C-alpha positions as CSV (number, residue, x, y, z in Angstrom):
1,M,-20.2,-182.1,98.5
2,I,-17.5,-180.8,100.9
3,L,-17.1,-177.0,100.4
4,S,-14.1,-176.3,102.5
5,D,-10.6,-175.9,101.0
6,Y,-7.5,-175.2,103.1
7,H,-4.7,-175.5,100.5
8,V,-4.9,-172.2,98.6
9,H,-2.2,-170.0,97.2
10,T,-2.4,-166.3,96.4
11,N,-0.2,-163.8,94.6
12,F,1.6,-163.3,97.9
13,C,3.6,-166.4,96.7
14,D,3.2,-168.3,93.4
15,G,-0.6,-168.0,93.1
16,K,-2.2,-166.1,90.3
17,S,-5.1,-164.6,92.1
18,T,-5.4,-162.0,94.9
19,P,-7.0,-163.0,98.2
20,E,-10.0,-160.9,97.4
21,E,-10.5,-162.6,94.0
22,I,-10.3,-166.0,95.7
23,I,-12.8,-165.0,98.3
24,Q,-15.3,-163.8,95.7
25,A,-14.9,-167.2,93.9
26,A,-15.5,-169.0,97.2
27,L,-18.7,-167.0,97.9
28,K,-20.0,-167.9,94.4
29,L,-19.4,-171.6,95.3
30,N,-21.2,-171.1,98.7
31,M,-18.1,-172.4,100.4
32,Q,-18.1,-172.8,104.2
33,D,-14.4,-172.6,105.0
34,L,-11.5,-171.0,103.1
35,G,-8.0,-171.5,104.3
36,F,-5.1,-169.5,102.7
37,S,-1.7,-171.3,102.9
38,G,1.1,-169.2,101.4
39,H,4.4,-170.9,100.7
40,S,6.7,-170.2,103.6
41,H,10.0,-168.4,103.0
42,V,13.1,-170.4,102.0
43,K,16.3,-168.4,101.7
44,F,17.9,-170.5,98.9
45,D,15.1,-170.1,96.4
46,E,12.7,-167.1,96.7
47,E,11.0,-167.5,93.3
48,S,7.9,-169.3,94.5
49,C,7.6,-168.5,98.2
50,M,6.6,-165.4,100.2
51,S,9.3,-163.0,101.0
52,I,10.1,-162.2,104.7
53,N,8.4,-158.8,104.5
54,G,5.7,-160.3,102.3
55,T,4.9,-162.9,105.0
56,E,4.0,-160.3,107.5
57,N,1.9,-158.5,104.9
58,Y,0.2,-161.7,104.1
59,K,-0.7,-162.4,107.7
60,Q,-2.1,-158.9,108.1
61,A,-4.1,-159.1,104.9
62,V,-5.7,-162.4,105.7
63,N,-6.5,-161.3,109.3
64,N,-8.2,-158.2,107.9
65,L,-10.2,-160.3,105.5
66,K,-11.4,-162.5,108.3
67,I,-13.0,-159.5,109.9
68,K,-14.4,-158.1,106.6
69,Y,-16.1,-161.4,105.6
70,D,-16.9,-162.7,109.0
71,D,-20.7,-162.9,108.4
72,K,-20.3,-164.6,105.0
73,L,-17.3,-167.0,105.1
74,R,-15.1,-168.7,107.7
75,I,-11.5,-167.7,106.7
76,L,-8.4,-169.3,108.2
77,L,-4.8,-168.1,108.1
78,G,-2.5,-171.0,107.2
79,V,1.0,-171.5,105.8
80,E,2.6,-174.3,103.7
81,Q,5.7,-174.9,105.8
82,D,8.5,-176.4,103.8
83,Y,11.0,-178.8,105.3
84,Y,13.7,-176.2,104.7
85,S,11.7,-173.1,105.7
86,D,13.7,-170.6,107.7
87,L,10.8,-168.8,109.4
88,K,8.9,-170.4,112.3
89,P,5.3,-171.2,111.7
90,D,4.0,-168.9,114.4
91,G,0.7,-167.0,114.4
92,Y,-1.2,-169.4,112.1
93,D,-4.5,-171.2,112.5
94,Y,-3.0,-174.3,110.9
95,V,0.1,-175.6,109.0
96,I,0.5,-177.7,105.9
97,A,3.8,-179.5,106.2
98,S,5.5,-180.3,102.9
99,V,8.7,-181.5,101.2
100,H,9.5,-179.8,97.9
101,T,13.3,-179.8,97.8
102,L,16.1,-182.2,98.4
103,F,19.7,-181.3,99.1
104,V,22.4,-183.7,97.8
105,N,26.2,-183.8,97.3
106,D,27.0,-182.9,101.0
107,N,24.3,-180.1,100.8
108,K,26.2,-178.4,97.9
109,N,23.3,-178.9,95.5
110,F,19.6,-179.0,95.6
111,F,16.7,-179.8,93.3
112,H,12.9,-179.5,93.5
113,V,11.0,-182.7,93.1
114,D,8.0,-181.0,91.6
115,Y,9.5,-178.3,89.4
116,S,9.7,-180.2,86.1
117,P,10.1,-183.8,84.9
118,E,13.4,-182.7,83.3
119,M,14.8,-181.5,86.7
120,L,13.7,-184.7,88.4
121,C,15.2,-186.9,85.7
122,D,18.4,-184.9,85.6
123,A,18.8,-185.2,89.4
124,A,18.2,-188.9,89.3
125,Q,21.0,-189.3,86.7
126,K,23.5,-186.9,88.3
127,Y,23.1,-187.8,92.0
128,F,21.5,-191.3,92.2
129,D,23.0,-193.2,89.3
130,N,19.7,-193.0,87.5
131,D,18.1,-195.0,90.3
132,F,14.7,-193.4,91.1
133,Y,14.3,-195.6,94.1
134,K,17.4,-194.1,95.8
135,L,15.9,-190.7,95.1
136,A,12.6,-191.9,96.5
137,E,14.3,-193.2,99.6
138,L,15.9,-189.8,100.3
139,Y,12.6,-188.0,99.7
140,Y,10.6,-190.2,102.1
141,K,13.4,-189.9,104.6
142,H,12.7,-186.2,104.6
143,E,8.9,-186.9,104.8
144,S,9.4,-189.2,107.9
145,D,11.3,-186.4,109.6
146,L,8.9,-183.6,108.6
147,L,7.1,-183.0,111.8
148,N,10.2,-183.4,114.0
149,K,11.9,-180.7,111.8
150,I,9.0,-178.3,111.8
151,K,8.2,-178.6,115.5
152,Y,4.6,-177.3,115.1
153,K,2.6,-178.0,118.2
154,N,-0.9,-177.0,117.1
155,K,-3.3,-179.9,116.6
156,N,-4.2,-178.5,113.1
157,I,-1.3,-179.9,111.0
158,I,-1.8,-181.3,107.6
159,I,0.7,-183.4,105.6
160,G,0.9,-181.9,102.1
161,H,0.9,-184.0,99.0
162,F,2.6,-186.9,100.7
163,D,3.9,-188.6,97.5
164,L,4.7,-185.4,95.6
165,I,7.6,-187.3,94.0
166,T,5.1,-189.0,91.8
167,K,3.9,-185.7,90.2
168,Y,5.4,-186.7,86.8
169,N,4.9,-190.4,87.1
170,E,1.5,-190.9,85.5
171,D,1.3,-194.5,84.3
172,F,4.6,-195.2,86.1
173,K,6.5,-193.6,83.2
174,L,9.6,-192.9,85.5
175,F,9.5,-195.7,88.0
176,N,7.2,-198.4,89.3
177,E,5.3,-197.4,92.4
178,D,4.5,-201.0,93.1
179,D,8.2,-201.8,93.5
180,K,9.1,-203.1,97.0
181,R,11.8,-200.5,97.6
182,Y,9.4,-197.7,96.8
183,I,6.6,-199.1,98.9
184,D,8.9,-199.7,101.8
185,A,10.2,-196.2,101.7
186,A,6.7,-194.7,101.5
187,F,5.1,-196.8,104.1
188,N,8.0,-196.4,106.6
189,A,7.6,-192.6,106.3
190,L,3.8,-192.9,106.5
191,D,3.9,-195.0,109.6
192,E,6.3,-192.5,111.3
193,L,4.0,-189.6,110.5
194,L,1.0,-191.5,111.7
195,K,2.5,-191.5,115.2
196,F,1.5,-187.8,115.3
197,D,-2.0,-186.6,115.4
198,C,-1.8,-185.2,111.9
199,I,-4.1,-185.1,108.9
200,F,-3.2,-186.2,105.4
201,E,-4.6,-184.3,102.5
202,I,-6.1,-185.7,99.3
203,N,-4.7,-183.2,97.0
204,T,-6.1,-182.5,93.5
205,G,-3.6,-179.8,92.4
206,A,-1.7,-181.9,89.9
207,I,-5.0,-182.9,88.2
208,S,-6.2,-179.3,87.8
209,R,-2.8,-178.4,86.3
210,G,-2.9,-181.4,83.9
211,Y,0.0,-183.5,85.3
212,R,-2.1,-186.3,86.8
213,T,-5.5,-188.0,86.5
214,S,-5.6,-189.0,90.1
215,P,-5.0,-187.1,93.4
216,Y,-2.1,-187.3,95.8
217,P,-1.6,-189.7,97.5
218,S,-2.0,-192.9,95.5
219,V,-4.8,-195.3,96.3
220,K,-2.3,-197.7,97.8
221,I,-1.1,-195.1,100.2
222,L,-4.6,-194.0,101.0
223,Q,-5.5,-197.6,101.8
224,R,-2.6,-197.8,104.2
225,I,-3.8,-194.6,105.9
226,A,-7.2,-196.1,106.3
227,E,-5.8,-199.4,107.7
228,K,-3.9,-197.4,110.3
229,G,-6.8,-195.3,111.3
230,G,-5.5,-192.0,109.8
231,R,-7.6,-189.0,108.9
232,V,-7.7,-187.1,105.6
233,I,-8.9,-183.7,104.3
234,L,-9.7,-182.5,100.8
235,S,-7.3,-179.9,99.3
236,S,-7.2,-178.3,95.9
237,D,-3.7,-176.9,96.2
238,S,-5.3,-174.1,94.2
239,H,-3.1,-171.5,92.5
240,H,-6.0,-169.7,90.9
241,A,-9.5,-168.7,92.0
242,S,-11.0,-170.9,89.4
243,T,-9.7,-174.2,90.9
244,L,-11.1,-174.0,94.4
245,C,-12.6,-177.4,95.5
246,F,-11.4,-178.9,92.3
247,K,-12.9,-182.4,91.8
248,F,-13.9,-182.7,95.4
249,N,-17.0,-184.7,94.6
250,E,-14.9,-187.5,93.1
251,C,-12.4,-187.4,96.0
252,E,-15.1,-187.5,98.6
253,E,-16.4,-190.7,96.9
254,L,-12.9,-192.1,96.8
255,A,-12.4,-191.5,100.5
256,K,-15.7,-193.0,101.4
257,S,-15.0,-196.1,99.3
258,L,-11.8,-196.7,101.2
259,G,-13.4,-196.1,104.6
260,L,-11.4,-193.0,105.3
261,E,-12.5,-190.4,107.8
262,L,-12.8,-186.9,106.1
263,V,-12.3,-184.0,108.5
264,K,-12.5,-180.2,108.5
265,L,-10.4,-177.8,110.5
C-alpha cells in the first residue's frame, strides 16, 4: 500500500485537525511522506482559505515540523493554489492546482462548484438556462487554462480533483457524464494540461465525506490519462487526521488495472 499523502488540510484553512495531530496520525500509519497543502488565499471569499498572515504562519509552522520530525517522517510544504488565488505560490515544495470557483455575469457574480448541490443547481438555472453542459464547458475552460494562470515553474505540480464539477453527480443525477458535450469539454481540457509535465491526482476526498462512491477523476478520464501517458498520484484531500490515505488500497488497484503510472513527490 502506498503510504504517502500530499493533499492534506489543517486548521490553518478549513481542516479540522492541527498539523501536529495529523503528524501523529501519520506516524501511527507508518506513513513515509506527508504533504500539507493549505488552501491558498482568495480575497473574495476567505471562509475556507488561509488568511494572508495565516499563510506565513502556516509556512513557518510546517517548516519547523519538518525539522522536528526529520528522523521519523518526510514532511513537505505544499499549497492548494486556486485559479483565482491572489498570492503567488512561492516558497513551496509543490503545488496542487485547482478550480473551485466560477465567475459569471461579466464577473459580477461567482459560485463554488463544490460547496453544495443546491448552489450548483441554482447557478445552472440562473446563469446557464439550466444547461449543466454549458456550466461544465465553462468549468473545463478554466481547467484548461489552470497552469497558464498559476505560472508555477517547479516540476512538482499536481492537478487537483480534475472533475470536481461531478462532486454531487453520483449516478448522473444532475447530468450525463457520457454526453458528448461533457466528454469533449473534459478531454479538451485534459489534453491541454497533459502538454505540461504535471501529475493528476486520484482523489478520495468526496468518498470519505460521503458524497461519492468513487474517486476523482472518473474511470473514463483516468483511461484517457493512461492512453496519453499521463501520471497519477494518490490523494486523500483529507480535512481530518482520521482520513489520511483514505481507500488508497482500492485506488492503487484501480490505477494498476488501467495501466497508470503511480508516482510520489
